[in-house]
C-alpha positions as CSV (number, residue, x, y, z in Angstrom):
1,M,88.2,55.2,47.4
2,H,85.0,54.9,49.8
3,T,83.6,57.8,47.9
4,A,84.1,56.1,44.4
5,I,82.7,52.9,45.8
6,S,79.8,54.7,47.4
7,A,79.0,56.9,44.3
8,K,78.8,53.5,42.3
9,L,76.5,51.9,44.9
10,I,74.1,55.1,44.8
11,H,73.9,54.9,41.0
12,I,73.2,51.3,40.9
13,T,70.5,51.8,43.6
14,A,69.0,54.9,41.4
15,A,69.0,52.4,38.3
16,A,67.4,49.7,40.1
17,L,64.9,51.7,41.6
18,T,64.1,53.5,38.4
19,G,63.9,49.9,36.4
20,A,61.5,48.8,39.1
21,A,59.6,51.5,39.0
22,L,58.9,51.5,35.2
23,L,58.6,47.7,35.2
24,F,56.0,47.8,37.8
25,G,53.7,50.5,36.8
26,A,55.2,53.9,35.6
27,G,51.8,54.7,34.1
28,S,50.2,54.2,37.6
29,G,52.4,57.0,39.2
30,A,54.9,54.4,40.6
31,A,57.6,55.8,38.8
32,H,56.9,59.2,40.8
33,A,56.9,57.0,44.2
34,A,60.1,55.7,43.5
35,N,63.4,57.7,43.4
36,K,62.6,59.9,46.3
37,I,64.7,60.0,49.6
38,V,64.1,61.1,52.8
39,A,67.1,62.3,55.2
40,R,65.5,62.5,58.6
41,V,67.9,64.0,61.2
42,S,67.3,63.6,64.7
43,L,68.4,66.2,67.1
44,S,68.1,64.2,70.4
45,Q,69.8,61.4,68.8
46,Q,72.3,63.2,66.6
47,I,71.7,60.8,63.9
48,M,70.6,61.2,60.0
49,E,68.8,58.1,58.7
50,V,68.5,58.1,54.8
51,L,65.6,56.4,53.5
52,V,65.7,55.6,49.7
53,D,62.0,54.8,48.4
54,G,60.8,54.3,51.8
55,R,63.6,51.8,52.8
56,P,66.3,52.6,55.2
57,T,69.4,53.1,53.6
58,F,71.8,54.6,55.4
59,A,72.3,56.0,59.1
60,W,75.2,58.3,60.2
61,K,76.1,60.3,63.1
62,V,75.8,64.3,62.8
63,S,76.3,67.1,64.7
64,T,73.6,69.7,64.8
65,G,73.2,73.2,66.6
66,D,75.1,73.6,69.9
67,K,73.3,75.3,72.9
68,A,73.8,78.8,71.5
69,H,72.8,78.0,67.8
70,V,69.5,76.3,66.9
71,T,69.0,73.9,64.2
72,P,65.6,74.4,62.7
73,T,62.8,71.9,62.6
74,G,60.6,70.7,60.1
75,S,60.4,69.3,56.7
76,F,62.5,71.1,53.7
77,K,63.5,70.6,50.2
78,P,67.0,71.5,49.2
79,T,67.4,74.9,48.0
80,R,70.8,75.0,46.6
81,M,74.1,72.5,46.3
82,H,77.6,73.2,46.2
83,E,80.6,71.0,45.9
84,M,82.5,73.5,48.3
85,W,81.0,76.5,50.0
86,Y,82.6,78.9,52.4
87,S,80.7,80.1,55.0
88,K,80.4,84.0,54.8
89,K,79.0,84.3,58.2
90,Y,81.7,82.3,60.1
91,D,85.3,83.2,58.9
92,N,85.1,81.4,55.6
93,A,84.8,78.1,57.4
94,P,84.7,75.4,54.6
95,M,81.4,73.5,54.1
96,P,82.0,70.7,51.6
97,H,79.5,69.0,50.0
98,S,76.8,71.4,51.2
99,V,73.1,70.9,50.6
100,F,71.3,74.0,51.7
101,F,67.7,73.4,52.8
102,S,66.8,76.7,54.6
103,G,68.4,80.1,54.3
104,G,72.0,79.4,55.5
105,Y,71.5,76.3,56.9
106,A,72.9,73.1,55.1
107,V,74.0,69.5,55.5
108,H,77.8,69.4,54.9
109,A,80.7,67.8,55.7
110,T,82.9,68.8,58.7
111,Y,86.5,68.0,59.4
112,A,85.5,68.0,63.0
113,I,84.6,64.2,63.0
114,K,85.6,63.5,66.5
115,R,82.5,65.7,67.5
116,L,80.0,63.9,65.4
117,G,77.2,62.4,67.5
118,Q,76.9,65.5,69.9
119,P,75.6,69.1,69.1
120,A,78.4,71.2,67.9
121,S,77.5,73.4,64.9
122,H,76.1,76.6,64.6
123,G,72.9,75.1,63.4
124,C,74.0,73.2,59.9
125,V,73.7,69.4,59.9
126,R,77.4,68.5,60.0
127,L,78.4,64.8,58.5
128,H,81.4,62.8,58.1
129,P,83.2,64.0,54.9
130,D,82.5,60.2,53.2
131,N,79.1,60.6,54.2
132,A,78.4,64.0,53.1
133,A,79.8,63.2,49.6
134,D,77.4,60.3,49.7
135,F,74.4,62.1,50.4
136,Y,75.4,65.1,48.1
137,Q,75.5,62.3,45.2
138,L,72.2,60.8,46.3
139,V,70.7,64.4,46.2
140,E,72.3,65.1,42.8
141,T,71.2,61.8,41.4
142,F,67.5,61.8,42.6
143,G,67.0,65.6,42.4
144,P,66.2,68.0,45.0
145,T,62.5,68.0,44.1
146,N,62.6,64.4,45.0
147,T,64.5,64.9,48.1
148,S,63.0,65.8,51.6
149,I,65.0,66.7,54.7
150,V,63.2,66.4,57.6
151,I,64.5,67.4,61.1
152,V,62.8,66.5,64.3
153,K,63.6,66.9,67.9
């Protein structure tokens, strides 16, 4: 139910931003400025903030790489997406709603929700399943080229 409601809100947000961009100057490049999302992941805070058209929209707990596994820092674009992916490197571990951003690194759902808010992954950015579904839907709606994943210390 949460995912259906969230997906509906995401579609409404996307439609509103598109309409506003077209209304207030599509010819001047404003349509390009709208419909962009930035997912900012803080490794020190274990939080992912999602900005839609520059406005803070979501803030979710994450789990990133533990002491033995680094999460890469930098600015990335999604390279591929899978509604369900199984890790070839880690015993076919399920990675629902995967948005890959650098090689085998992805933002994806985890079933280890009690570990969210602390480093626990092999380098990926793990989210609560509801939040991962929302993020996946956002990237699908706005498009990978209009999405940035920024990972900072």
